[in-house]
N, C-alpha and C positions, 0 to 999 in steps of 0.2 A: 837233803835233797838231789837224785841221780837225774838226767833227760836225754831223749833220744829225738830228733828233726827228722820224717818221716814227710818223701813224699814231695813231688816236686812242684808240680804248679797250682797241687790243690794239699797241699802240707800239714802234718799235725804235728805236735809235740808231748811224746809220752812223757809223765813223769812219777817217776818209782821214789815214794816218803817212804819215810822210817814211822815207826809208833809215834805218834801225837803229833806228828809234825801235819801242817796246814798250810794250807795253798787259798789264795781271793782270785776270783777270774771277772768277766763281766754274765752275768744272765746269757744262758745261749750258746757257749761258745764250747760248755764239755758235751765231748763224743760219748767216752765213754771211762767206766772206772767197776772196783773191787768192788766188790760186794758192801770192804769196812770201812768203805768214806763217809763218812755219814756229814750232809749237809745241813749248812743252817745260812738264811739269806739276812742280810742285816744291812741298815744304813753304813756301818765300818769307818766310825770316826765321827757320825753328828750327823745333824741336822743341815748345820754350816758348810762340812766339807761333802758334802752327798750333794747339794746344790749347786760344791763350787766345781766337781765332778756333770755334774747334766751337764752347764754351760763349758765345758769342753768337751762336749759329744758324747759324754757319757751315761750310763744309766743313772740312776739314783741309788737303785738297792747293788750290792755285791754278793754275790757267793762265794760262803765257807766252806772248802771242803778237809773233813781232819780223817785222818785215820787212823783208827778205831780194835787197837786190841794184835797190831801187828803190822806191818809196811804195807802200802797201800799202794793203792795203781790208780792214776787220774791222764788222762787225754786231753787234751782245749785243740780242736781245730779253725783251721782259719774262713774264715766266712764268706772269701774272696777267693778268683783264684794269683794270687802272688808266695810269700814269703814269709817265714818268722822268723827274730835273730832274737839273740837273749841279750839281755847287756845284765853286766855284774852292776849293781849298783850301789854307794859306797859314799860314805863323806866326801865331795870333792869328786864325787865320781854322780851328779846327777844329771839329766837326759830330756830333751824338747821332745816330744812326741808331734806328731799333726794328730788333728780331732781323728778320734775312733782307733787311735791305732792299741790302746795296749790289750791284751788281749791278755793275761793272767800274771800273775806274780807270788811271791812268799809274802809271809805275815811280814817280814819287818819289812818291806815296799808301798812309799808311801805314794797317792798320786794324788795334784794339786790341777787345778787350773793355773794356763801361764797367759798373761796378756803381754801382746805384742807394746813397744814401748809407743811405737808410735802409732800411736790411736789410731788420727783421722786418718791415716791411708790405709792401717786396717780394717778401718768400718768398712771401706770400698772393696781392700783384696780380698775377702770371703775370707778365705781356709786360713789365711794370714795373721788373721788377729787373733783365735780366739786356742792358745796350743793346749798338748796338756805335759806336764813337769814332774817330774817321776824323779822322789827321793827318796831320802833311809836306808835299808839295806837288806840286800841277799840277791835277787835273780829276778828282774823281771824279763818278760817274752811281749815280744809288738806283731803284728800282722803287718806287712807293706798289699800294696799293692800292684804285681806284677814284680820285674824281677827286680833286684839293690844292687844298688854303686854307690860304693864308698869311697868318697874322698876325704883325704887328709891335709885341709889348708893351713897354711905358711901362714907370718904372719901380717895383713897387707893383703894376702892373697880374696881375691873377688870371683869366684863365680854368677848367672846368672840364672837362674831356676824359671821354668813354670810354674805358679804358689801349685796351683796337684800333686806339683813330682817332687815336694818335698817334702820328709817322710818321717825325718829326725836329723838333728845335732846335737851337737856338746852347749851348755849354755856361754862359754871362752867366746862362742863363734858372734858376729854379731847380723842382725836378721833384720832386713828395710824391704818396706813395698813399697816400690817406684813404677809409674807410670809408664809404658811404652811410649818413648818417643814422637812423636806423629803423628798428625789428626788421620793422615791418609795408615797409615800403619795401622792405627787404634782402630782404625771401623773396616777395613780393606783387607788387613794381614792374616786375620784368621787367628789369631795367639791370642786373645785377647786383651786387653788394656793392659794388665799389671803383673809384671814377673818379681818378684822375689828376689832381693840379691845379697847374698849370704857371704862377708867377709873373715878370715882366720884372723886365731890364729884357735884351729878346734878342728874336728874331725863331723863330717856332715854325712848324712845318708838320702839319698835320694832313689823316687821308687820310678820304673817307669811308663804302668800302667793305672793310671787314679784312677777312676770308679767315675768319678765325675765327670772324664774322658768319655769313657763305653761306654755313657749315661748317656751322652752326646751323642755319642755316632748313631743308639738304636734306637733316637728316639723319630727319626724320618721313617723309621719301618714300623713303629709302635701302630697297631689300631686304634682310630679316632671314634667317638662315641658318638651317634647322631643324633 
């Protein structure tokens, strides 16, 4: 499979598949494809894995696209202004994504739920509790909100992130959810109650415009019912 990512704030990844090569995605992400691409909707791993994906913010069923009779083309578009980032998944190269980040992947890629070890903090930290673990073999594409900034944390190096701005990180990175210190800061600081603390070693990907923040900004301007 060969691919190209096009577009700036509204990107699309165009994948060129060899004969009988297949990819899978979340339903609704396919933008266009060649007529020889066969679609099959599947739980892709059985009920248990399907329910795990549901808890990770994905849909129970996934679409599998296979190029039949020759080379095929299929394009997957982002659902929100942002970035599409490719990840090469393999042994020792697993990834942890934020909820709903997975866009599409080769058939060797596996998607499952990843629970934060700090369960108590995670329950109150919202985004930080349930994440996506991406494993297996192949290329996985993730869609992130806004521009993406990558950091390579050294052993013991820490960065504090607003929970919604965390996009992805390597499993070697330690993640904790902490309350914002000080009652006045929590109530009047306008930055929320929780932050995500990431400690190296490993790479982290941060997003500049989480959809939750956009929704909060637009909420006062939305019409209300009578």
